[in-house]
C-alpha positions as CSV (number, residue, x, y, z in Angstrom):
1,X,18.3,2.0,-3.1
2,X,19.9,-1.5,-2.6
3,X,18.8,-3.0,0.7
4,X,19.3,-6.4,2.2
5,X,16.4,-8.8,2.8
6,X,16.5,-8.1,6.6
7,X,16.3,-4.4,6.0
8,X,13.5,-4.7,3.5
9,X,11.6,-6.9,5.9
10,X,11.9,-4.2,8.6
11,X,10.6,-1.6,6.2
12,X,7.5,-3.8,5.4
13,X,6.9,-4.4,9.1
14,X,7.0,-0.6,9.8
15,X,4.7,0.3,6.9
16,X,2.3,-2.4,8.1
17,X,1.7,-0.4,11.2
18,X,0.5,2.6,9.1
19,X,-2.4,3.3,6.8
20,X,-2.5,4.6,3.2
21,X,-3.8,8.0,4.2
22,X,-0.7,8.7,6.4
23,X,1.6,7.4,3.6
24,X,-0.1,9.6,1.0
25,X,0.0,12.7,3.3
26,X,3.7,12.0,4.0
27,X,4.5,12.1,0.3
28,X,2.7,15.4,0.0
29,X,4.4,16.9,3.1
30,X,7.8,16.0,1.7
31,X,7.0,17.6,-1.7
32,X,7.4,14.5,-3.7
33,X,5.2,13.6,-6.7
34,X,1.8,12.4,-5.3
35,X,1.5,8.7,-5.1
36,X,-2.2,7.9,-4.7
37,X,-3.9,5.9,-7.5
38,X,-7.4,6.7,-8.9
39,X,-10.3,5.8,-6.7
40,X,-11.3,2.8,-8.9
41,X,-8.6,0.7,-7.4
42,X,-10.3,-1.2,-4.6
43,X,-9.6,-4.4,-2.6
44,X,-11.5,-7.3,-4.0
45,X,-12.3,-8.7,-0.5
46,X,-13.0,-6.8,2.7
47,X,-9.9,-6.2,4.8
48,X,-7.4,-6.9,2.1
49,X,-4.1,-5.0,2.4
50,X,-1.1,-5.1,0.1
51,X,2.4,-3.9,1.2
52,X,5.4,-4.8,-0.8
53,X,7.7,-3.9,-3.7
54,X,6.4,-3.7,-7.3
55,X,7.2,-6.6,-9.7
56,X,5.7,-5.7,-13.1
57,X,4.2,-7.7,-15.9
58,X,2.4,-6.4,-19.0
59,X,-0.6,-7.9,-20.8
60,X,-1.5,-6.8,-24.3
61,X,-4.6,-7.5,-26.5
62,X,-4.0,-10.6,-28.6
63,X,-6.1,-13.3,-30.2
64,X,-3.0,-15.6,-30.3
65,X,-3.4,-18.6,-28.1
66,X,-1.3,-18.8,-24.9
67,X,1.9,-20.8,-25.2
68,X,1.6,-24.4,-23.9
69,X,4.5,-23.7,-21.6
70,X,3.3,-20.2,-20.5
71,X,3.3,-21.1,-16.8
72,X,6.8,-22.4,-16.9
73,X,7.9,-19.4,-18.9
74,X,6.2,-17.1,-16.4
75,X,7.8,-18.9,-13.5
76,X,11.3,-18.0,-14.8
77,X,10.4,-14.4,-14.7
78,X,8.6,-14.5,-11.3
79,X,11.8,-15.8,-9.7
80,X,13.5,-12.6,-10.8
81,X,11.0,-10.2,-9.1
82,X,12.0,-8.0,-6.1
83,X,11.9,-9.4,-2.6
84,X,8.5,-9.2,-0.9
85,X,6.9,-8.6,-4.3
86,X,3.5,-7.2,-5.3
87,X,2.4,-8.6,-8.7
88,X,1.6,-5.5,-10.7
89,X,-0.2,-6.2,-13.9
90,X,-0.2,-3.5,-16.6
91,X,-3.4,-4.1,-18.7
92,X,-3.5,-0.4,-19.6
93,X,-6.9,-0.3,-17.9
94,X,-8.5,-2.6,-20.5
95,X,-11.6,-4.3,-19.0
96,X,-11.9,-7.2,-21.4
97,X,-10.4,-10.1,-19.4
98,X,-9.2,-10.9,-15.9
99,X,-5.5,-10.1,-15.2
100,X,-5.6,-12.3,-12.1
101,X,-7.6,-15.2,-10.8
102,X,-7.5,-18.2,-8.5
103,X,-4.9,-20.3,-10.3
104,X,-2.3,-17.6,-10.8
105,X,-2.9,-16.4,-7.2
106,X,-1.9,-19.8,-5.9
107,X,1.2,-19.8,-8.1
108,X,2.2,-16.3,-6.9
109,X,1.9,-17.4,-3.2
110,X,4.4,-20.1,-4.0
111,X,6.8,-17.5,-5.3
112,X,6.5,-15.4,-2.2
113,X,4.2,-12.7,-3.6
114,X,2.4,-10.5,-1.0
115,X,-0.5,-9.5,-3.2
116,X,-1.5,-8.1,-6.6
117,X,-2.3,-4.8,-8.2
118,X,-4.1,-5.1,-11.5
119,X,-4.7,-2.2,-13.9
120,X,-7.8,-3.9,-15.2
121,X,-10.3,-6.5,-13.8
122,X,-9.9,-9.8,-11.9
123,X,-12.0,-12.9,-11.4
124,X,-12.6,-16.0,-9.2
125,X,-13.4,-13.7,-6.3
126,X,-14.8,-16.4,-4.0
127,X,-11.7,-18.6,-4.5
128,X,-9.2,-15.8,-4.1
129,X,-11.0,-14.6,-1.0
130,X,-10.8,-18.1,0.5
131,X,-7.1,-18.0,-0.2
132,X,-6.8,-14.6,1.5
133,X,-4.6,-13.5,-1.3
134,X,-4.9,-9.7,-1.3
135,X,-5.6,-8.1,-4.7
136,X,-6.5,-4.5,-5.7
137,X,-8.0,-3.9,-9.1
138,X,-10.3,-1.7,-11.2
139,X,-13.1,-4.2,-11.3
140,X,-14.4,-7.7,-11.6
141,X,-15.1,-9.8,-14.8
142,X,-15.7,-13.4,-15.5
143,X,-13.8,-13.7,-18.8
144,X,-10.4,-15.3,-19.3
145,X,-7.4,-13.8,-21.0
146,X,-7.3,-16.8,-23.4
147,X,-7.9,-15.5,-26.9
148,X,-8.1,-11.9,-25.7
149,X,-4.8,-10.9,-24.1
150,X,-1.3,-12.3,-23.9
151,X,1.8,-11.7,-21.7
152,X,4.4,-9.4,-23.1
153,X,7.5,-11.0,-21.7
154,X,9.7,-8.3,-23.2
155,X,8.1,-5.8,-20.8
156,X,8.8,-7.6,-17.6
157,X,9.6,-5.1,-14.8
158,X,9.4,-2.1,-17.3
159,X,7.7,1.0,-15.8
160,X,4.1,1.6,-16.6
161,X,1.5,4.3,-15.9
162,X,-1.8,4.4,-14.1
163,X,-3.4,7.7,-14.6
164,X,-0.8,10.3,-13.6
165,X,1.4,7.8,-11.7
166,X,4.3,5.9,-13.1
167,X,5.2,2.6,-11.3
168,X,8.7,1.3,-11.4
169,X,10.0,-2.1,-10.3
170,X,10.9,-1.9,-6.7
171,X,8.6,0.9,-5.8
172,X,6.6,0.3,-2.6
173,X,3.0,-0.5,-3.1
174,X,0.6,0.1,-0.2
175,X,-3.1,-0.6,-0.4
176,X,-5.8,-0.7,2.2
177,X,-9.5,0.1,2.6
178,X,-8.8,3.8,1.7
179,X,-7.1,3.0,-1.6
180,X,-3.6,2.5,-3.1
181,X,-0.5,4.6,-2.8
182,X,2.8,4.2,-4.6
183,X,6.0,5.3,-2.9
184,X,8.9,5.7,-5.3
185,X,11.8,3.4,-4.4
186,X,14.3,6.3,-3.7
187,X,11.8,7.9,-1.2
188,X,10.7,4.8,0.7
189,X,12.6,5.5,3.9
190,X,11.9,9.3,4.0
191,X,8.2,8.7,3.5
192,X,8.2,6.0,6.2
193,X,9.6,8.4,8.8
194,X,7.3,11.2,7.9
195,X,4.3,8.9,7.8
196,X,5.1,7.6,11.3
197,X,5.3,11.3,12.5
198,X,1.9,12.1,11.0
199,X,0.3,9.0,12.4
200,X,1.6,9.8,15.8
201,X,0.2,13.3,15.6
202,X,-3.2,11.9,14.6
203,X,-3.1,9.6,17.6
204,X,-2.1,12.4,19.9
205,X,-5.0,14.6,18.6
206,X,-7.5,11.8,19.2
207,X,-6.3,11.4,22.8
208,X,-6.6,15.2,23.4
209,X,-10.1,15.2,22.0
210,X,-11.1,12.2,24.2
211,X,-9.9,14.2,27.2
212,X,-12.3,17.0,26.3
213,X,-9.8,19.6,25.2
214,X,-10.9,22.5,22.9
215,X,-9.8,21.8,19.3
216,X,-8.7,25.4,19.0
217,X,-6.3,25.0,21.9
218,X,-5.0,21.7,20.5
219,X,-4.3,23.3,17.2
220,X,-2.1,26.0,18.7
221,X,-0.1,23.3,20.5
222,X,0.3,20.9,17.6
223,X,-1.3,21.5,14.1
224,X,-3.5,18.8,12.7
225,X,-1.7,16.9,10.0
């Protein structure tokens, strides 16, 4: 699916009016492969939300020191990421060092990133919270990647797996207080329309209940999503 920036921005705006449960349910309703990630993936500060398109980087265990020009090298790759990107860090779930922290978050903001998704831990929570840079991760740790992990630049934007889910560059990443859901890039528009429909049904149900109607009567008129 090749869409222009204006179209992608409209998609992001429309998804922003939804919530992850409706998006996950829409994927199920349409019969697509489920998109929800394991429950360990949580926002690192209250109220954080991520909505954008996956840009992928891989970190691998390594005791080799980081290159002196690693930031400049990383910058050349960040410029090639999708529009409205989410920085997806594949650490294969290893909990030995932080895949994101305050300095990298500031750099990402400069490149237009809308948040981060880390298959591992993060750090500098107070500073990242102050920046209001939204990150979802498996946990928190104080250790640096220096001497523990290194960036695999040959794997930039290559698909990676989290549990039973495979994330591809350009997939839509949606995270809120309920968790994270991944929408495959070819299904983004179909899922959006179905999620809008389900959310509208939820809202309609709440209105009927507030008016004191019997839930059994409501169910016959419009099934609960």
